[in-house]
C-alpha positions as CSV (number, residue, x, y, z in Angstrom):
1,M,15.9,8.1,2.7
2,S,16.1,5.2,0.1
3,V,13.9,2.2,0.0
4,D,16.8,0.1,1.1
5,H,17.6,2.3,4.1
6,A,13.8,2.4,5.0
7,R,13.7,-1.4,5.0
8,D,16.6,-1.6,7.4
9,F,14.7,0.9,9.6
10,V,11.4,-1.1,9.4
11,K,12.9,-4.4,10.3
12,Q,13.8,-2.9,13.7
13,Q,10.1,-1.9,14.3
14,N,7.2,-4.0,15.5
15,V,5.4,-5.5,12.7
16,T,2.7,-8.1,12.2
17,Y,2.1,-10.6,9.4
18,D,-1.5,-10.6,8.6
19,A,-3.5,-12.7,6.3
20,F,-5.9,-11.4,3.9
21,L,-8.3,-12.9,1.2
22,G,-8.5,-16.3,3.3
23,G,-4.7,-16.6,3.3
24,R,-4.1,-15.9,-0.3
25,L,-2.3,-12.8,0.6
26,T,-0.1,-12.1,3.5
27,L,1.0,-8.5,4.3
28,C,3.6,-7.2,6.6
29,Q,2.5,-3.9,8.1
30,P,3.2,-1.8,11.3
31,K,1.9,-3.2,14.7
32,S,0.6,0.2,15.5
33,G,-0.2,3.3,13.5
34,F,-2.1,3.1,10.1
35,R,-3.1,-0.5,9.4
36,A,-5.0,-2.0,6.4
37,G,-8.5,-2.8,7.0
38,N,-11.7,-3.6,5.1
39,D,-11.7,-0.4,3.2
40,S,-8.5,-1.3,1.3
41,V,-9.8,-5.0,0.6
42,L,-13.1,-3.7,-0.8
43,L,-11.2,-1.2,-2.9
44,G,-9.0,-3.9,-4.3
45,A,-11.9,-6.1,-5.1
46,S,-13.8,-3.3,-6.9
47,L,-11.8,-3.3,-10.2
48,A,-13.1,-4.5,-13.5
49,P,-12.4,-8.3,-14.1
50,D,-10.5,-7.4,-17.4
51,A,-8.3,-4.7,-16.1
52,R,-4.8,-5.4,-17.0
53,S,-3.0,-2.4,-15.8
54,V,-3.5,-0.9,-12.3
55,A,-2.2,1.9,-10.4
56,D,-2.9,2.2,-6.5
57,L,-2.2,5.8,-5.5
58,G,-1.1,6.3,-1.8
59,A,-0.7,2.5,-1.6
60,G,0.8,2.3,1.9
61,V,2.0,-1.3,2.5
62,G,0.3,-2.2,-0.8
63,T,-3.0,-3.8,0.3
64,A,-5.5,-2.6,-2.2
65,G,-3.1,-3.0,-5.1
66,L,-2.0,-6.4,-4.2
67,V,-5.6,-7.5,-3.7
68,A,-6.3,-6.3,-7.0
69,A,-3.3,-8.2,-8.3
70,I,-4.8,-11.5,-6.6
71,H,-8.2,-10.9,-8.3
72,N,-6.8,-10.2,-11.7
73,P,-3.8,-12.7,-12.2
74,D,-2.8,-11.0,-15.6
75,A,-2.8,-7.4,-14.4
76,G,0.4,-5.4,-13.7
77,V,0.0,-3.2,-10.8
78,L,2.0,0.0,-9.7
79,L,2.0,0.8,-6.0
80,V,2.5,4.6,-5.7
81,E,3.6,5.7,-2.3
82,R,5.7,8.7,-1.0
83,A,6.4,7.5,2.6
84,A,9.7,5.5,2.8
85,G,8.5,3.2,5.6
86,P,5.4,2.0,4.0
87,L,7.1,1.9,0.8
88,A,9.7,-0.5,2.0
89,L,7.0,-2.8,3.5
90,A,5.1,-2.8,0.1
91,A,8.2,-3.8,-1.8
92,D,8.7,-6.7,0.9
93,N,5.0,-7.7,0.5
94,I,5.3,-7.9,-3.3
95,A,8.4,-10.1,-3.0
96,A,7.0,-12.3,-0.2
97,N,3.7,-13.0,-2.2
98,G,5.5,-14.0,-5.4
99,L,4.2,-10.9,-7.1
100,S,7.6,-9.3,-8.4
101,V,6.9,-10.1,-11.9
102,R,3.7,-8.2,-12.1
103,C,3.9,-5.6,-9.3
104,T,6.2,-2.6,-8.9
105,I,6.5,0.4,-6.6
106,A,7.0,4.0,-7.3
107,A,8.5,6.3,-4.7
108,I,6.8,9.6,-5.8
109,D,4.3,12.1,-4.4
110,I,1.2,12.4,-6.5
111,N,1.9,16.2,-6.7
112,A,5.3,15.9,-7.8
113,P,6.1,17.7,-11.2
114,G,5.0,15.8,-14.2
115,P,8.3,14.8,-15.7
116,H,9.2,13.2,-12.1
117,R,5.8,11.4,-12.1
118,Q,6.3,10.1,-15.5
119,A,9.9,9.0,-14.8
120,A,8.4,7.0,-11.9
121,G,5.9,5.2,-14.1
122,L,2.9,7.4,-13.7
123,V,2.4,7.9,-17.5
124,P,-0.4,10.0,-18.7
125,D,-3.4,8.0,-20.2
126,S,-2.0,4.5,-19.5
127,F,-3.8,2.7,-16.6
128,E,-7.1,0.9,-17.1
129,T,-7.9,1.3,-13.3
130,V,-6.7,3.7,-10.8
131,L,-7.4,3.0,-7.2
132,A,-7.1,5.3,-4.1
133,N,-7.9,5.3,-0.5
134,P,-6.8,9.0,0.1
135,P,-6.3,10.7,3.7
136,F,-9.6,11.6,4.7
137,F,-9.4,13.8,7.8
138,A,-8.9,17.5,7.1
139,S,-5.9,18.9,8.9
140,G,-6.7,19.7,12.5
141,K,-9.7,17.3,12.6
142,G,-10.0,13.6,13.7
143,T,-7.6,11.7,16.0
144,P,-3.9,12.5,15.2
145,G,-1.9,9.7,13.9
146,A,1.1,8.5,15.9
147,G,4.1,9.1,13.7
148,K,4.5,11.0,10.5
149,D,3.6,8.0,8.2
150,R,0.3,7.5,9.8
151,A,-0.5,11.0,10.1
152,A,0.2,11.6,6.4
153,A,-2.0,8.5,5.7
154,R,-4.9,9.9,7.7
155,H,-4.7,13.7,7.5
156,M,-4.8,16.2,4.5
157,P,-6.2,19.6,3.9
158,E,-9.8,19.3,2.2
159,A,-8.6,21.0,-0.8
160,T,-6.0,18.4,-1.5
161,L,-8.7,15.8,-2.3
162,D,-9.0,17.6,-5.8
163,D,-5.3,16.9,-6.3
164,W,-5.8,13.2,-5.8
165,V,-8.6,13.1,-8.2
166,R,-6.5,15.2,-10.8
167,A,-3.8,12.7,-10.5
168,A,-5.7,9.8,-11.0
169,A,-7.6,11.5,-14.0
170,T,-4.3,12.2,-15.6
171,I,-3.0,8.7,-15.5
172,A,-6.2,6.9,-16.2
173,A,-6.5,5.5,-19.9
174,P,-9.4,6.7,-22.1
175,R,-12.4,4.9,-20.9
176,G,-10.5,3.7,-17.8
177,E,-12.0,3.6,-14.4
178,V,-11.0,5.6,-11.3
179,I,-12.1,4.2,-7.9
180,F,-11.9,5.9,-4.6
181,V,-12.9,4.6,-1.1
182,Y,-13.8,7.6,1.2
183,P,-15.8,8.6,4.1
184,A,-19.5,9.1,3.4
185,A,-19.2,12.5,5.0
186,G,-16.9,13.7,2.4
187,L,-19.1,12.5,-0.6
188,A,-20.1,16.0,-1.6
189,A,-16.3,17.1,-2.2
190,L,-15.4,13.8,-3.7
191,L,-18.4,14.2,-6.2
192,A,-17.4,17.7,-7.1
193,A,-13.8,16.5,-8.0
194,F,-15.0,13.5,-9.9
195,G,-17.9,15.1,-11.7
196,A,-15.4,17.7,-13.2
197,R,-13.5,15.0,-14.8
198,F,-15.6,11.7,-15.3
199,G,-18.8,10.4,-16.3
200,A,-20.9,7.3,-15.6
201,L,-20.2,8.0,-11.7
202,T,-21.3,5.0,-9.5
203,I,-21.8,5.0,-5.8
204,V,-21.9,2.2,-3.5
205,P,-22.7,3.1,0.2
206,V,-21.0,0.9,2.7
207,A,-22.9,0.5,6.1
208,A,-21.8,-1.4,9.2
209,R,-25.3,-2.9,9.8
210,P,-28.8,-2.9,8.4
211,G,-30.5,0.4,9.0
212,D,-27.2,2.2,9.8
213,A,-26.1,5.3,7.9
214,A,-23.3,4.7,5.4
215,G,-19.9,5.2,6.9
216,R,-17.9,4.8,3.7
217,I,-18.7,5.2,0.1
218,L,-17.0,3.5,-3.1
219,L,-17.1,5.8,-6.1
220,R,-16.1,5.0,-9.6
221,G,-15.9,7.2,-12.6
222,I,-15.2,6.4,-16.1
223,K,-12.8,8.8,-18.1
224,G,-14.4,10.2,-21.2
225,S,-17.9,8.8,-20.4
226,R,-21.0,11.1,-20.5
227,A,-23.4,8.6,-18.8
228,P,-25.3,9.9,-15.8
229,L,-24.7,8.9,-12.0
230,T,-26.0,5.7,-10.5
231,L,-26.5,5.2,-6.8
232,L,-26.5,1.4,-5.9
233,P,-28.1,-0.3,-3.0
234,P,-25.6,-0.2,0.1
235,L,-23.2,-2.8,0.9
236,V,-24.0,-4.0,4.4
237,L,-21.1,-5.5,6.2
238,H,-22.6,-7.2,9.2
239,Q,-25.9,-9.0,10.0
240,A,-28.3,-7.1,12.3
241,K,-27.3,-8.8,15.4
242,A,-24.5,-11.3,14.9
243,N,-20.9,-10.2,15.1
244,G,-19.7,-11.7,12.1
245,F,-19.8,-10.4,8.4
246,A,-22.9,-10.9,6.3
247,P,-22.4,-13.5,3.6
248,G,-21.8,-11.2,0.6
249,P,-19.1,-9.1,2.2
250,A,-17.5,-12.1,3.9
251,A,-17.1,-13.8,0.5
252,I,-15.4,-10.6,-0.8
253,L,-13.1,-10.3,2.3
254,R,-12.1,-14.0,2.0
255,G,-11.2,-13.5,-1.7
256,E,-14.0,-15.8,-2.9
257,A,-15.9,-12.9,-4.6
258,R,-15.3,-9.4,-5.9
259,L,-17.6,-6.3,-5.8
260,I,-19.9,-6.5,-8.8
261,W,-21.2,-3.1,-9.8
């Protein structure tokens, strides 16, 4: 299915138009199924302020990559996605937010043969920042997604995680950063994959409330570095009793601040 055909298909589906970053970014996404949330916004806000070339692997409708484009107004961003439906919405979201000059899409699987990936723009050693929010439920675990796009976004065999890290390492520039957001329960597997390829590993645990165990982690590695691992204090999203976000995370989600680490 071509991107044009997918766009015609998606227009017939139920979609929502959702504001992110305090209204600076509006994204069209499916009304049901896999939808962008805090993970993608935090990921997009985690890149270095001076990054000028960004790849978002498994971009879906483009949330993390487009958040990164808003934070870094001089950066070029490549949204990499294999599913035709989300890819069509990502293309529409680029255009609707006036980002066509800096943001492009690549319809490619991260495990495609090297020449195919290069032809799609995934050139080795070329991106200062590589972002990824990979599927995190092992096949047969978790709640099955409704529809193949949602299922692909949520489920993959555990061994596939290493493929994602390898793909990110291949296209990251020397001294470039690779940043993943992932469930805290999968930290051991993610550290193993990162530790074989990167140095200066930095972990930010993300917890819902003070005293809660972390549900997510952000992990950054630097290509070619030999620096040791750093475990930073947790990012706590909500206050102890209130329903709203804590001031620091709220500022990031509104687009008024970025993750400093």
